DSSP file (Angstrom, degrees, kcal/mol; ACC not computed):
  #  RESIDUE AA STRUCTURE BP1 BP2  ACC     N-H-->O    O-->H-N    N-H-->O    O-->H-N    TCO  KAPPA ALPHA  PHI   PSI    X-CA   Y-CA   Z-CA
    1    1 A M              0   0    0      0, 0.0     2,-0.1     0, 0.0     3,-0.0   0.000 360.0 360.0 360.0 135.7   43.8 -129.6  -57.7
    2    2 A I        -     0   0    0      1,-0.1     2,-0.2    46,-0.0    42,-0.1  -0.415 360.0-112.0 -66.4 138.7   47.6 -129.5  -58.4
    3    3 A R        -     0   0    0     -2,-0.1    44,-0.2    41,-0.1    -1,-0.1  -0.544  31.2-123.5 -74.2 137.6   49.2 -132.9  -58.9
    4    4 A K        -     0   0    0     -2,-0.2    51,-0.1     1,-0.1     2,-0.1  -0.401  31.4 -98.2 -78.6 155.6   51.6 -133.9  -56.1
    5    5 A A        -     0   0    0      1,-0.1    51,-0.3    -2,-0.1    -1,-0.1  -0.422  49.2-107.2 -66.6 150.3   55.2 -134.8  -57.0
    6    6 A I  E     -a   56   0A   0     49,-2.2    51,-2.5    -2,-0.1     2,-0.6  -0.409  27.6-108.5 -83.8 156.0   55.5 -138.6  -57.2
    7    7 A E  E     -a   57   0A   0     49,-0.2     2,-0.5    -2,-0.1    51,-0.2  -0.776  33.3-161.6 -88.2 125.5   57.4 -140.6  -54.6
    8    8 A I        +     0   0    0     49,-3.1    51,-0.5    -2,-0.6     2,-0.3  -0.912  12.4 178.7-109.8 134.9   60.6 -141.9  -55.9
    9    9 A T     >  -     0   0    0     -2,-0.5     4,-1.7    49,-0.1     3,-0.3  -0.757  47.7 -97.0-123.9 167.9   62.4 -144.8  -54.1
   10   10 A D  T  4 S+     0   0    0     -2,-0.3     4,-0.5     1,-0.2    53,-0.1   0.804 123.8  52.2 -47.6 -37.6   65.4 -146.9  -54.5
   11   11 A A  T  4 S+     0   0    0      1,-0.2     4,-0.2     2,-0.1    -1,-0.2   0.849 118.0  30.5 -76.0 -36.5   63.2 -149.4  -56.2
   12   12 A N  T  > S+     0   0    0     -3,-0.3     4,-2.2     1,-0.1    -2,-0.2   0.546  95.2  92.1-101.4 -10.6   61.5 -147.2  -58.8
   13   13 A F  H  X S+     0   0    0     -4,-1.7     4,-2.4     1,-0.2     5,-0.2   0.927  83.1  49.2 -59.7 -55.2   64.3 -144.7  -59.4
   14   14 A E  H  > S+     0   0    0     -4,-0.5     4,-0.8     1,-0.3    -1,-0.2   0.900 113.2  47.5 -59.5 -38.3   66.2 -146.4  -62.3
   15   15 A Q  H >4 S+     0   0    0     -4,-0.2     3,-0.6     1,-0.2    -1,-0.3   0.909 112.2  50.3 -67.7 -40.5   63.0 -146.9  -64.3
   16   16 A L  H >< S+     0   0    0     -4,-2.2     3,-1.3     1,-0.2    -2,-0.2   0.936 105.3  55.3 -62.3 -45.6   61.7 -143.3  -63.8
   17   17 A I  H 3< S+     0   0    0     -4,-2.4    67,-3.1     1,-0.3    68,-0.3   0.638  89.2  76.5 -71.9 -10.3   64.9 -141.7  -64.8
   18   18 A Q  T << S+     0   0    0     -4,-0.8    -1,-0.3    -3,-0.6    -2,-0.1   0.377  71.8 121.9 -72.0   4.8   64.9 -143.5  -68.3
   19   19 A S    <   -     0   0    0     -3,-1.3    64,-2.6     1,-0.1    65,-0.3  -0.356  67.9-138.1 -72.0 152.1   62.2 -141.1  -69.4
   20   20 A D  S    S+     0   0    0     62,-0.2    88,-0.1    63,-0.1    -1,-0.1   0.560  89.1  81.4 -78.2 -12.9   62.8 -138.9  -72.5
   21   21 A K  S    S-     0   0    0      1,-0.1    62,-0.4    86,-0.1    32,-0.2  -0.628 101.9 -94.2 -82.6 150.2   61.2 -136.2  -70.4
   22   22 A P        -     0   0    0      0, 0.0    32,-2.6     0, 0.0     2,-0.5  -0.456  38.6-151.7 -65.3 143.5   63.4 -134.3  -67.9
   23   23 A V  E     -bC  54  81A   0     58,-2.9    58,-2.8    30,-0.2     2,-0.5  -0.983   5.3-161.2-118.6 120.2   63.1 -135.9  -64.4
   24   24 A L  E     -bC  55  80A   0     30,-2.6    32,-2.7    -2,-0.5     2,-0.5  -0.912   8.6-166.7-101.6 121.5   63.6 -133.6  -61.4
   25   25 A V  E     -bC  56  79A   0     54,-2.9    54,-2.0    -2,-0.5     2,-0.7  -0.945   7.9-155.5-114.2 122.0   64.4 -135.5  -58.2
   26   26 A D  E     -bC  57  78A   0     30,-2.4    32,-3.3    -2,-0.5     2,-0.5  -0.861   5.4-155.8 -94.2 115.5   64.2 -133.8  -54.9
   27   27 A F  E     +bC  58  77A   0     50,-3.0    50,-1.2    -2,-0.7     2,-0.3  -0.836  36.0 146.0 -94.9 122.5   66.4 -135.4  -52.2
   28   28 A W  E     -b   59   0A   0     30,-2.0    32,-2.9    -2,-0.5    33,-0.4  -0.915  35.9-149.8-149.8 168.8   65.0 -134.5  -48.8
   29   29 A A    >   -     0   0    0     -2,-0.3     3,-1.4    30,-0.2     6,-0.1  -0.980  31.0-117.3-144.9 157.3   64.3 -135.6  -45.2
   30   30 A E  T 3  S+     0   0    0     -2,-0.3     6,-0.0     1,-0.3    -1,-0.0   0.747 112.9  52.7 -65.9 -26.9   61.6 -134.7  -42.7
   31   31 A W  T 3  S+     0   0    0      4,-0.0     2,-0.8     1,-0.0    -1,-0.3   0.460  85.1 104.9 -89.8  -2.5   64.1 -133.1  -40.3
   32   32 A C    <>  -     0   0    0     -3,-1.4     4,-1.3     1,-0.2     5,-0.2  -0.743  53.5-162.7 -90.1 106.7   65.6 -130.7  -42.9
   33   33 A G  H >> S+     0   0    0     -2,-0.8     4,-1.4     1,-0.2     3,-1.0   0.934  91.1  47.1 -49.8 -58.6   64.5 -127.1  -42.6
   34   34 A P  H 3> S+     0   0    0      0, 0.0     4,-2.0     0, 0.0    -1,-0.2   0.821 106.6  59.4 -57.0 -30.4   65.5 -126.0  -46.1
   35   35 A C  H 3> S+     0   0    0      1,-0.2     4,-1.6     2,-0.2    -2,-0.2   0.860 102.9  52.1 -64.3 -31.9   63.9 -129.1  -47.6
   36   36 A R  H << S+     0   0    0     -4,-1.3    -1,-0.2    -3,-1.0    -3,-0.1   0.825 107.6  54.6 -73.2 -30.1   60.5 -128.0  -46.1
   37   37 A M  H  < S+     0   0    0     -4,-1.4     4,-0.5     1,-0.2    -2,-0.2   0.927 111.7  42.1 -63.1 -46.0   61.2 -124.7  -47.8
   38   38 A V  H  X S+     0   0    0     -4,-2.0     4,-2.2     1,-0.2     3,-0.3   0.695  96.0  82.1 -72.4 -25.2   61.6 -126.3  -51.2
   39   39 A A  H  X S+     0   0    0     -4,-1.6     4,-2.2     1,-0.2    -1,-0.2   0.870  89.1  48.0 -55.8 -43.3   58.8 -128.7  -50.9
   40   40 A P  H  > S+     0   0    0      0, 0.0     4,-2.1     0, 0.0    -1,-0.2   0.872 112.0  52.3 -69.2 -33.7   56.0 -126.4  -51.8
   41   41 A V  H  > S+     0   0    0     -4,-0.5     4,-2.2    -3,-0.3    -2,-0.2   0.884 108.2  50.8 -66.5 -39.6   58.0 -125.3  -54.9
   42   42 A V  H  X S+     0   0    0     -4,-2.2     4,-1.6     2,-0.2    -1,-0.2   0.894 108.9  51.6 -61.4 -42.2   58.6 -128.9  -56.0
   43   43 A E  H  X S+     0   0    0     -4,-2.2     4,-1.4    -5,-0.2    -2,-0.2   0.893 109.9  50.1 -70.4 -33.6   54.9 -129.6  -55.7
   44   44 A E  H  X S+     0   0    0     -4,-2.1     4,-2.7     1,-0.2    -1,-0.2   0.883 108.2  50.9 -67.1 -37.3   54.1 -126.5  -57.9
   45   45 A L  H  X S+     0   0    0     -4,-2.2     4,-2.4     2,-0.2    -1,-0.2   0.818 103.9  60.2 -69.1 -27.7   56.5 -127.5  -60.5
   46   46 A A  H  < S+     0   0    0     -4,-1.6    -1,-0.2     1,-0.2    -2,-0.2   0.945 113.2  38.2 -62.2 -43.2   54.9 -131.0  -60.5
   47   47 A G  H >< S+     0   0    0     -4,-1.4     3,-0.9   -44,-0.2    -2,-0.2   0.889 114.8  52.5 -73.6 -38.7   51.7 -129.3  -61.5
   48   48 A D  H 3< S+     0   0    0     -4,-2.7    -2,-0.2     1,-0.2    -1,-0.2   0.895 118.0  38.1 -62.3 -39.6   53.2 -126.7  -63.8
   49   49 A Y  T >X S+     0   0    0     -4,-2.4     4,-2.3    -5,-0.2     3,-2.2   0.221  78.7 148.1 -98.8  17.2   55.1 -129.4  -65.9
   50   50 A E  T <4 S+     0   0    0     -3,-0.9     4,-0.1     1,-0.3    -3,-0.1  -0.281  77.7  10.8 -53.7 130.3   52.5 -132.1  -65.9
   51   51 A G  T 34 S+     0   0    0      2,-0.4    -1,-0.3     1,-0.1     3,-0.1   0.148 126.5  62.6  88.0 -22.5   52.9 -133.9  -69.1
   52   52 A R  T <4 S+     0   0    0     -3,-2.2     2,-0.3     1,-0.3    56,-0.2   0.665 112.2   8.5-110.1 -23.8   56.2 -132.3  -70.0
   53   53 A A     <  -     0   0    0     -4,-2.3     2,-0.5   -32,-0.2    -2,-0.4  -0.967  68.3-118.5-150.8 164.2   58.4 -133.4  -67.1
   54   54 A I  E     - b   0  23A   0    -32,-2.6   -30,-2.6    -2,-0.3     2,-0.5  -0.929  27.3-170.3-105.6 127.8   58.4 -135.9  -64.1
   55   55 A V  E     + b   0  24A   0     -2,-0.5   -49,-2.2   -32,-0.2     2,-0.3  -0.982  17.1 156.2-120.3 123.5   58.8 -134.3  -60.7
   56   56 A G  E     -ab   6  25A   0    -32,-2.7   -30,-2.4    -2,-0.5     2,-0.4  -0.905  32.8-129.6-146.1 170.0   59.4 -136.5  -57.7
   57   57 A K  E     -ab   7  26A   0    -51,-2.5   -49,-3.1    -2,-0.3     2,-0.5  -0.971  10.7-159.1-128.0 135.0   60.7 -136.6  -54.2
   58   58 A L  E     - b   0  27A   0    -32,-3.3   -30,-2.0    -2,-0.4     2,-0.6  -0.942  15.3-141.7-120.9 112.3   63.2 -139.2  -52.6
   59   59 A D  E >>  - b   0  28A   0     -2,-0.5     4,-1.4   -51,-0.5     3,-1.1  -0.583   4.2-156.7 -71.8 112.8   63.2 -139.5  -48.8
   60   60 A L  T 34 S+     0   0    0    -32,-2.9    -1,-0.2    -2,-0.6   -31,-0.2   0.830  90.9  59.1 -60.7 -35.7   66.8 -140.0  -47.7
   61   61 A E  T 34 S+     0   0    0    -33,-0.4    -1,-0.3     1,-0.2     3,-0.1   0.829 115.1  33.7 -64.0 -27.9   65.6 -141.7  -44.5
   62   62 A A  T <4 S+     0   0    0     -3,-1.1     2,-0.4     1,-0.2    -1,-0.2   0.597 123.6  44.1-104.8 -12.6   63.8 -144.4  -46.3
   63   63 A N     <  +     0   0    0     -4,-1.4    -1,-0.2     1,-0.1   -55,-0.0  -0.954  50.6 159.0-136.7 112.7   66.1 -144.8  -49.4
   64   64 A S     >  +     0   0    0     -2,-0.4     4,-1.7    -3,-0.1     5,-0.2   0.677  61.2  72.0-113.4 -14.3   69.9 -144.8  -49.2
   65   65 A Q  H  > S+     0   0    0      2,-0.2     4,-1.7     1,-0.2     5,-0.1   0.882  98.6  44.7 -62.0 -42.9   71.1 -146.4  -52.4
   66   66 A V  H  > S+     0   0    0      2,-0.2     4,-2.0     1,-0.2     6,-0.2   0.897 111.8  50.4 -71.2 -43.1   70.4 -143.8  -54.8
   67   67 A P  H  4>S+     0   0    0      0, 0.0     5,-2.7     0, 0.0     4,-0.3   0.920 112.9  50.1 -64.3 -35.6   71.8 -140.8  -52.7
   68   68 A I  H ><5S+     0   0    0     -4,-1.7     3,-1.3     1,-0.2    -2,-0.2   0.928 108.9  50.8 -62.6 -43.3   75.0 -142.9  -52.2
   69   69 A K  H 3<5S+     0   0    0     -4,-1.7    -1,-0.2     1,-0.3    -3,-0.1   0.853 116.2  40.3 -66.0 -32.9   75.3 -143.6  -55.9
   70   70 A Y  T 3<5S-     0   0    0     -4,-2.0    -1,-0.3    -5,-0.1    -2,-0.2   0.278 111.0-116.7-103.2  13.9   75.0 -139.9  -56.8
   71   71 A G  T < 5 +     0   0    0     -3,-1.3     2,-0.6    -4,-0.3    -3,-0.2   0.800  45.4 176.1  67.1  29.8   77.1 -138.6  -53.9
   72   72 A V      < +     0   0    0     -5,-2.7    -1,-0.2    -6,-0.2     3,-0.1  -0.587  11.9 156.3 -75.9 117.3   74.2 -136.7  -52.3
   73   73 A R        +     0   0    0     -2,-0.6     2,-0.3     1,-0.3    -1,-0.2   0.586  58.2  36.7-120.0 -17.9   75.8 -135.3  -49.1
   74   74 A S  S    S-     0   0    0     18,-0.0    -1,-0.3   -47,-0.0    18,-0.1  -0.969  85.4-102.2-135.2 149.9   73.7 -132.3  -48.3
   75   75 A I  S    S+     0   0    0     -2,-0.3   -40,-0.2     1,-0.2    18,-0.1  -0.929  90.8  45.3-127.7 152.7   70.0 -131.7  -48.6
   76   76 A P  S    S+     0   0    0      0, 0.0    16,-3.5     0, 0.0     2,-0.4   0.485  72.6 161.9 -67.5 144.4   68.1 -130.4  -50.3
   77   77 A T  E     -CD  27  91A   0    -50,-1.2   -50,-3.0    14,-0.2     2,-0.5  -1.000  18.6-164.4-125.6 131.4   69.7 -131.6  -53.5
   78   78 A L  E     -CD  26  90A   0     12,-3.5    12,-2.1    -2,-0.4     2,-0.4  -0.974   6.4-171.6-119.6 123.2   67.8 -131.6  -56.7
   79   79 A L  E     -CD  25  89A   0    -54,-2.0   -54,-2.9    -2,-0.5     2,-0.5  -0.901   9.8-151.0-115.1 140.5   69.0 -133.5  -59.6
   80   80 A V  E     -CD  24  88A   0      8,-2.5     7,-3.0    -2,-0.4     8,-1.8  -0.957  16.1-176.3-113.7 130.1   67.7 -133.5  -63.2
   81   81 A F  E     -CD  23  86A   0    -58,-2.8   -58,-2.9    -2,-0.5     2,-0.3  -0.832  10.0-174.0-117.6 154.7   68.0 -136.5  -65.4
   82   82 A K  E >  S- D   0  85A   0      3,-2.5     3,-1.9    -2,-0.3   -62,-0.2  -0.960  76.1  -7.1-146.7 133.8   67.1 -137.2  -69.0
   83   83 A N  T 3  S-     0   0    0    -64,-2.6   -65,-0.3   -62,-0.4   -63,-0.1   0.833 130.8 -54.8  51.2  36.4   67.3 -140.4  -70.8
   84   84 A G  T 3  S+     0   0    0    -67,-3.1     2,-0.4   -65,-0.3    -1,-0.3   0.476 114.6 115.4  80.9   2.0   68.9 -141.9  -67.7
   85   85 A Q  E <  S-D   82   0A   0     -3,-1.9    -3,-2.5   -68,-0.3     2,-0.6  -0.866  70.7-121.0-110.1 137.9   71.6 -139.4  -67.6
   86   86 A L  E     +D   81   0A   0     -2,-0.4    -5,-0.3    -5,-0.2     3,-0.1  -0.701  39.6 163.8 -77.0 121.8   72.3 -136.8  -64.9
   87   87 A V  E     +     0   0A   0     -7,-3.0     2,-0.3    -2,-0.6    -6,-0.2   0.644  57.6  15.7-115.7 -22.3   72.1 -133.5  -66.8
   88   88 A D  E     -D   80   0A   0     -8,-1.8    -8,-2.5     2,-0.0     2,-0.3  -0.986  55.9-166.0-150.6 156.1   71.8 -130.8  -63.9
   89   89 A K  E     -D   79   0A   0     -2,-0.3     2,-0.4   -10,-0.2   -10,-0.2  -0.997   3.8-173.7-147.8 149.4   72.2 -130.5  -60.2
   90   90 A Q  E     -D   78   0A   0    -12,-2.1   -12,-3.5    -2,-0.3     2,-0.5  -0.963   8.2-162.2-143.7 123.2   71.2 -128.0  -57.6
   91   91 A V  E     +D   77   0A   0     -2,-0.4   -14,-0.2   -14,-0.2   -16,-0.1  -0.927  59.2   9.4-107.7 130.0   72.4 -128.1  -54.0
   92   92 A G  S    S-     0   0    0    -16,-3.5     2,-0.4    -2,-0.5   -14,-0.1  -0.073 101.2 -44.4  89.8 172.9   70.4 -126.1  -51.5
   93   93 A A        +     0   0    0    -18,-0.1    -2,-0.1   -16,-0.0   -58,-0.1  -0.597  59.8 169.6 -85.2 136.5   67.2 -124.2  -51.5
   94   94 A V        -     0   0    0     -2,-0.4    -2,-0.0    -4,-0.1    -4,-0.0  -0.860  39.0 -88.4-131.9 160.3   66.6 -121.9  -54.6
   95   95 A P    >>  -     0   0    0      0, 0.0     4,-1.1     0, 0.0     3,-0.8  -0.346  44.3-104.6 -68.2 162.3   63.5 -119.9  -55.9
   96   96 A K  H 3> S+     0   0    0      1,-0.2     4,-2.4     2,-0.2     5,-0.2   0.803 116.8  60.9 -55.9 -40.6   61.1 -121.6  -58.2
   97   97 A H  H 3> S+     0   0    0      1,-0.2     4,-2.0     2,-0.2    -1,-0.2   0.827  99.8  56.3 -68.1 -29.0   62.3 -119.9  -61.3
   98   98 A V  H <> S+     0   0    0     -3,-0.8     4,-1.4     2,-0.2    -1,-0.2   0.934 112.4  41.0 -65.7 -44.0   65.9 -121.3  -60.9
   99   99 A L  H  X S+     0   0    0     -4,-1.1     4,-2.1     1,-0.2    -2,-0.2   0.881 113.0  54.9 -70.5 -34.9   64.5 -124.9  -60.9
  100  100 A A  H  X S+     0   0    0     -4,-2.4     4,-2.8     1,-0.2    -2,-0.2   0.870 107.6  51.1 -68.1 -33.2   61.9 -124.0  -63.8
  101  101 A Q  H  X S+     0   0    0     -4,-2.0     4,-1.6     2,-0.2    -1,-0.2   0.860 108.0  52.0 -71.1 -33.7   64.9 -122.8  -65.9
  102  102 A K  H  < S+     0   0    0     -4,-1.4     4,-0.4     2,-0.2    -2,-0.2   0.922 114.3  42.4 -69.5 -41.8   66.8 -126.1  -65.2
  103  103 A L  H >< S+     0   0    0     -4,-2.1     3,-1.6     1,-0.2     4,-0.5   0.930 112.0  53.6 -64.1 -48.4   63.8 -128.1  -66.4
  104  104 A D  H >< S+     0   0    0     -4,-2.8     3,-0.9     1,-0.3    -1,-0.2   0.853 100.4  62.9 -57.3 -31.5   63.1 -125.8  -69.4
  105  105 A A  T 3< S+     0   0    0     -4,-1.6    -1,-0.3     1,-0.3    -2,-0.2   0.715 110.0  39.1 -69.6 -16.1   66.7 -126.3  -70.5
  106  106 A H  T <  S+     0   0    0     -3,-1.6    -1,-0.3    -4,-0.4     2,-0.2   0.369  85.7 115.2-112.0   0.0   66.0 -130.0  -71.0
  107  107 A L    <   -     0   0    0     -3,-0.9     2,-0.3    -4,-0.5   -86,-0.1  -0.531  61.6-133.8 -75.1 137.7   62.5 -130.0  -72.4
  108  108 A T              0   0    0     -2,-0.2    -2,-0.1   -56,-0.2    -1,-0.0  -0.717 360.0 360.0 -93.4 145.9   62.3 -131.3  -75.9
  109  109 A T              0   0    0     -2,-0.3    -1,-0.1     0, 0.0    -2,-0.0   0.418 360.0 360.0 -97.1 360.0   60.3 -129.3  -78.5
């Protein structure tokens, strides 16, 4: 079974993004249609990159501090972090290969 993306919250966000692996954070909400289109792609990436990257989802309805800090104004917004730093950003629904390229660009060899 494919591993699900982890749940990211205001409480665990800072600790998770400190990883030396790329961390993909999907900012979403239940009522967002494009978010539902991206959700299966994010879940697939969680499985594809298991052990090489961290893939998670942050529900805007339940967590407001992180989206405000990073200026998330429209969803889905997908941010890539490495070593605590924001290294890439994607706003809006995109095909899987676009997000995979963003993760690949920050994988350490």
